N, C-alpha and C positions, 0 to 999 in steps of 0.2 A: 733512362738509365742506361740507355747505347753510347748517350752523348757525354758521360759523366766519367774522368777518369780518376782515379785517386793514387794518392800518395804518401798513401798512411800504411806502410809496412811496418810492423813494429818488431815482426819476430821472422827468422826461419828456421824451421826445426824439418830437418831430413827434405822431405818433396813435399814439403807444407808450408804455404804462405800465412801469416796472421797478420789480418788487415783492422782499424778500427775505425768509427764514423761511418760505416757503410750504410745506405739505405736503401730499403725495397732490394735487397740480393735473395735470390730464391735457391732453396735445394737443388743442387745438379745443374744451377746455370753455370754456361759456358763463359770462358774468362780469357780476354786476350792481356798477356804481361809483355810490356815495352825493356826489355832494358837500357843500358847507360848507354850503352854503345849504337843503339838503334834494333837490335834483333828482338825478335816476337816469338813468343813462346806460348800456347794455350794452357788451360788449364780449367777446373770445374770446381763448384762450391760444394763443400762437404759437409760444412755447418754454418748456422747463420744464428745468432739471437743478438738481440739490445743492441743494435749499432757494431758488432763483431763479427770477422765472416773469417771462414777455413778456408783456404783455396789449397786445392790439389793439383801439383803444377806438372803438365807432362813433358818429363824431360828435365836434365838437369839444374842445379840452383846454382852451378859457378855463373860469376860474373853478377851476381845479384849483389846491387848498392843500397840499402834499404831506403834511404832518402830520396835517391834520383830513379828509382823502380816505377814505372808508371803502370797500374793494374783497370783494365775498362772492363764492364760487368755486359754483357750484349744482350741479356734479359732471353735468352731465350737456352736450352737443354740442346745437348750432343746429340745432332742428327745424321742421318747419313741418306745421299742421295742414290735410290735404288734403281734398278736397269737390267733388262736380260742383257743389255752389253756386259755385264758384271762378268758372265761366263766365260772362260778360258784368260781370264785377268788374274794378276796376284798384284796385293798392295801391302801393305804396312800395317801395322797394329791399329793405325787411327785412320785406317780408309784411303791413304794416299796412294796413288800408282807406284808401285816398285819396277815396274816392267820396263818401264819407260814410255809408254801408253799417254792419252790423255785423261784428264780426270772426269769423272762419270757425271753428267750433265741430266737433272730429270726433275720435274714437278714434285715428283715423288719422294719427300725428304721424311719418314718416322724417326720417332726418338728411340734412339738405340739401347734405353731401358728396354722397350717390349713390356710385355706382363705375362702373365700365365695364363693358359687356355683356362674358361671357364668348365670347370666340372662338369654342369649340368651339358654344357655345350659339345664336350668330348665325343668322339666315336671310340667306339670298343675296337682295339687292336685286334686283326684276327688273319690276317695275310700273311705267311710265312715268307721269308727273305733269306733267300739261298747265296751263301756268302762264300761257297765252295770249300769252309773247312769243314772237317767232319768232325772234330771237337765241337766246335758250335753247333752246326746244323743237325745233327745227330743228339748231340747230349746237351746243351744250353740255346735251343733255338731261340734266332732273333726273328722277332715280328716288326711288323711295319707300324712304327707309332710309338716305339719303345724307345726306352734311354738304358742302353745296356755297357757299361765301363769295363774297361778293363785295366785290372788291376798289375803294377807290371815291377819292376824294381830296377835299380842302375844297373846299365850293360846287357840289359836282358833283349832281345829283339821285338820291343812291340812296334817299332817305326817299321819293319818289314811286312808285321802281321796286318796294320791298319792300312799299308798300303795294298797288299794283298786281297784285303776286305771292299777296297776302296775299287779296285780294277774287276774283280768278279760278282757285286752285289749284284742280284737280279730279283724279281717276283717272276712266279715261274707261268709259263703261259701268257703273259703280259706284254704288250708292245705300249711301254708308256716313257711320258719325259719324266727323265731321272739326272738329278746332278748331286755334285759332292762340295760341300762347304767345308772347306780345313780353315782352322783356325790353332795358329802354332803360338804358344809364350814362353818365351825365353829359350827359344829353340839354339842351337849351334847353326853356326852356318853351314858346315858339314851335312846336317840333318835338313837343312831348307833346299840345299841344293839337292840331295838324295830325294826329297818329295818331288823337287820340279822336274829333275832328268827323271825320274819314273813315270810322274804324271803325262809328260811330253813323250815319252818313247813309246808310252800305250797306247797315245792318242784320246788320253781320259781329262787331260786338260781342256779341252773343249768343252765339255760339262763341268767345269771344276770352277770355284773362286776360293781361293787362297788369300789368307790375312794371315802375316809372317811377322810377329814381333822375335828380332834375334836376342843372343844373350847380350851384346851389347849396347845393345839401344834400352832406353830408360823402361825400369822394373815398372810404372804407374801404369806404362801402354798397356800392359800385361792386364789390366780391371778394366781395360776398356775393350780388347782384341776380341774376347768371346762375346759380347753383347754386339761387334761388330757383325762378326759370322753368322752371330743366330738372327739380326735384323734383315740380313741377308735372303737367309732359309725360309724367315715366314715370309718374305715377298716373294720368292720363287715359288714357296708352295700354295699360299692362300691367294696370291695375285695372280700367276701364270700357272697355276693349277700341276705341280709339276712335284714330283717326289723327291725329297730330297735328306742326302744323309749327312750328318754333320758330326765333325769329328776335331775335338778338341784335344789339345796337347800342349803340355802339360800343366794338367791341373792341381800340380804341387806346386808349379811355378806361380802360379797365379795364386796359393793361399799364401804363399811365402811374401808376394807383393801386399796384400791383403792384409797380414800379419804386420810387416813393413809401415803401413798408414797408419794403420792401431797405434803402434809403440810409436809413432811420431804424436800422435794426437794424445799421446799418455792415458791411454784407456785402459780401465783395471784389466788385466792378461785374463783367459780360460786357459783350457787344457794345453800345457806345451806352449805357451806365449800368444797362442792362436786367438783372435776376437772371439769373444761371446756368442756374437751373431754373426758367426761363420755358416752357421747351419742356414739361416735364412736366407742370405746371400747367394750359397751352392743352390739352393734352392730355387732361385731366382732364374739362373742359368739352365737347370734341369729340365724345371718345371714348362720351358717353353717346347718341349718336345710334343709330339700327338698328332691326333686329328681330329677336326671339327666336322660335326655333323651338316650336311651340306654342301662342303668342298672336298674337290676331287684330291686335291694334293696333300701332302703329309710331310711332318718333321722326324726322322730317327737318328738319334742321337748315341753317339758311341764317346764318351769321353777317357780319356787316357791319363792315369796318375802314376807315379814313381813312387811306390810304398819307401817310405825311409827307413832303412835297416830290415827292409822286406817284411815290417812289421804290420800284418792285416790290422790292428787294432786301434793302429796310428789315427788322430782323429780325423785328417783328410781323407780315409780310407774307410773310416769307421759311418763317418756324417755321410760320404756319398752312397754307400749300402744303404744307408736308411730311407733315402729320398729317390734310389733310382731303381729297378725294378732288376735287381739281380747285380750279378758281376762274372767278367772271365779272368780267371786269376792265372799267371804265369809262374813257373814252377821255374826257381832257380837248380833244382837237382836235376830236373829235365835237360835244362840247357846245356848243366856240365856234359852230361851224357849223348849230347851231340842229337836230339830231339828237336825239330822244329815242324811245327809251333809248338815252344812246350808249356803247351794249357796243361792245367791239373785239373781233372775234369770233376774230381771229388768237392774240394771247395766252391766251386764253379757254380753258380745257379742261374736260370733265366725264371721269372715269376710266372711269366707271361706265355712260357712254352706250350701248355696245354690251348691257348687260345688259337693257335699256328697250325699245330700239328693234326695228324688223323685222315679220314678217309676224306677225300675229295682237295686236300690241303697238300699233304705230303704221301703216306701209305698210313693204312690201318692200323700195322703192326711196330709204328714207331714207338709208341709209348711203351709198350712192352720189350721191346728190344732195347732202348735207351736202360730202363730198368734193371732189367737181367744183367748187362754190359755193365751198369754202374756198381751193383752187387758184387759180381764178380770178380771184379776190378778191386775194389776194396777190400774184398775177403784174399786176394793175392796178394796186396800190399802189407797185408797184416801179417802173411805167411811169411812173405821175404823179410819183414822183422825178425821172426821169429827165427828164421831159418841163419840170421846172421848169429845167433845167439848158441842154440842148439846143432847147427849142421843140419840140410838139407837130408842128411841120412837119416835123422831123428823123424821125420815128417812122414805122415802115410802116404799111399799111392794117388788116395783123393787129391791131400794139401799139394803137393806136387805137380797135379792137373791142374791147379788155381793157380799156384808160383808160375807155370809156364805160359796160364793164358793172362797174368799181368804183364809180362815181358812182352806177348804176341800183340796186346792189344796195343801196348807203347810204339813198338817196332811197325806193324801194319795200319793201325787205325789212326792213331796220334798224331806220327811221322808222316810227313806227305811235302811235295815240292813247294818252292817260295812261288811258282809259275802253275802249279798242280792245280788245275778247278774242278773239283768232283762235285758230282749231280747228289742228290738224297738218296738214288738208286744206289749208288755206287756205297754209298757209306753205311747203308741197309746191307748190302752185300757183303761188305766186309766184316760188318759186324757179324750177319751169321755165321759166316766163317770161322768167326773167333768162338762163338756159341758154341760151333759143332764139335768143340773138343770137350765139353761137359757131357755128361750122362741124362738124359732124354727126362730122367726122373729130377734134376736139377733144377729144371727150367721152369721154376715157379711163379716167376713173373711175366710171361708170354702165354696166351691163351693157347688151347690145346690146336683150336681151328689154324691157328699161324704155324706151331708147329708141325702139323700135320705137310703144309702147304710150303714153308724154307727150309727145315730143319734137315740138315745133310741134303737139302739138296746140289745137284752137280756144279752149279753156279755158285752155290755158297760157300762152296771149299777155292773158289778162284777170287785172287786177289789181282787188280790192276798193277 
């Protein structure tokens, strides 16, 4: 198969080539396209049936001349050479070095398609990851092996937040091999340079692998980039026993490329023009996170997606929420008021939170404090809306206490510096300091023994 070249390209539609008379082409097979001027480009078989083949080209179709374009089917799927020498390196979206260093040479070349972890083989996530971000650690706890996306919007500082998590993330009381794999899809040069500088200046690049597909590069690469990143993460986690944090940004750009391919294939569109199989496609990425019984390593995944129009019901956010174990939602209103990180804890959720908190993991009062803060902040926000209509003077004294608590929660708990690394004890101390403004009888979600121990204690009233 690899010795046969075809010159039977009959049509070009966007990033797709259509060929006739092709024998034995396999789904996802790698393809080499030679242009009339001698330039070569790579591609992948998207569909094949009865001698017809649809090839997705990684790059532009500029310069293609149908009769004189040669297509060679290599008879193998896309594979990535993996090695621990990848740590500290920067690659493009197709795994080609971008940092001027040599290509990775390795006998291990796994298929980038990978596969979801068998549910029977999955180990239950149970270890608290301290990100240093109060809104995440106390209110929406991240657990090792979890997939917890960040729902953001255009112009919101999700890049700053993710860079901070990558710098600060750790498992308490353990010295273990840790790595960050970063996959960027459709990122601007400015954003890419920000991450490279941040990783270099903080020394995090030594334990990181970066795959960068820039905005001016072929959109088809964006379908390959996250699979390159996850294949690298699987090697580091399950062959090198490392604990890997995978950051994928921006999944919206990935889904736009998926829609572009679907449109070129003239498939029947689903919601808002996205293909009906987008749920399955996203699952093939998200379900590669987790832990495996008998393996020391783990993969924790933080996908980032920019919600078009800040619409949390948009298909990309909607489907991602179904597949993953919660979400961290960034608020444009908090951002406008100068709050960083602008995380809105009310719509945010970590479904695995209870498995990573409590005595022996964080602290025994963690769950109660989080629940009480959540309830009090929700009540304060409701009263904020009410006071905008009837005026604060029309509220009762108790109502005004909750109104002030909501402001204090945002200013002292949610707000923190971009290089401020808080411990879970810091978070709980600040939380108790905020709750000390409430009458003891209102603390209905915290056990009496914890109220006796922490409520209005001298240290509780202090904030860093």
